[in-house]
Steps between C-alpha positions, in 0.01 A plus 500: 500500500472133415189312620550256784519137390328227696579132491233231485563423866385856583160459333203430725215362291190383689302198379201564275203652689702533822330675788484518876190347654591575860837577661707183456252345253547551126340360184614466142499297185764232453851639570779450247879545493464874441330533840768334714678823605168654598405190699839497677439859615162391641670238719215257441466206736219323317336472162147366503415347160128465440479349151503133408740522209810669634729621226806596695863503404566689826574200721876564524444868579248411773737244649802734489293781655354283777145555377250232597252415223156373602276368221123475544384385155173686458344478157457841340166629381330829429147382572339672797310198630765229474595379846864479598601214734441630853764285668771624263387861535499464879858363502619778269338764720661351812838547334414856392395597851808350666761777520778241523457458122522875430603666281302275269419520130178341372496414135343297227591499132250764397423670834134397484513291817731721699287804429184316601655353812631837609145625504439280806770675701318824582226302672750277678711793617207639696473190712838321485792734437 
């Protein structure tokens, strides 16, 4: 019996460090062309970009797929006591909590910010979701 062959269009490859934060809210590293089939299956409405320096190449895919991209430009850091701009964080959280933007993917180039920002969600869920 010959093994089944799959075409590239059959492959579903998630972005680096992809994970579900809450139903309808996902996080990952920066998506690339290999992730487009996976992202199509997710039926994303919104991509929330946290980093300042967006390295994309996905603009045409986002446009063709009807995905809205919202950029918040937060500077990345690993230091525990460096403050992030509250007004920007507040706006990003308002988008995350608004189900009209779901399903939504949060990402930055190296996942540092999206991972950190997703840590706020458990506390917010208790009082807002």
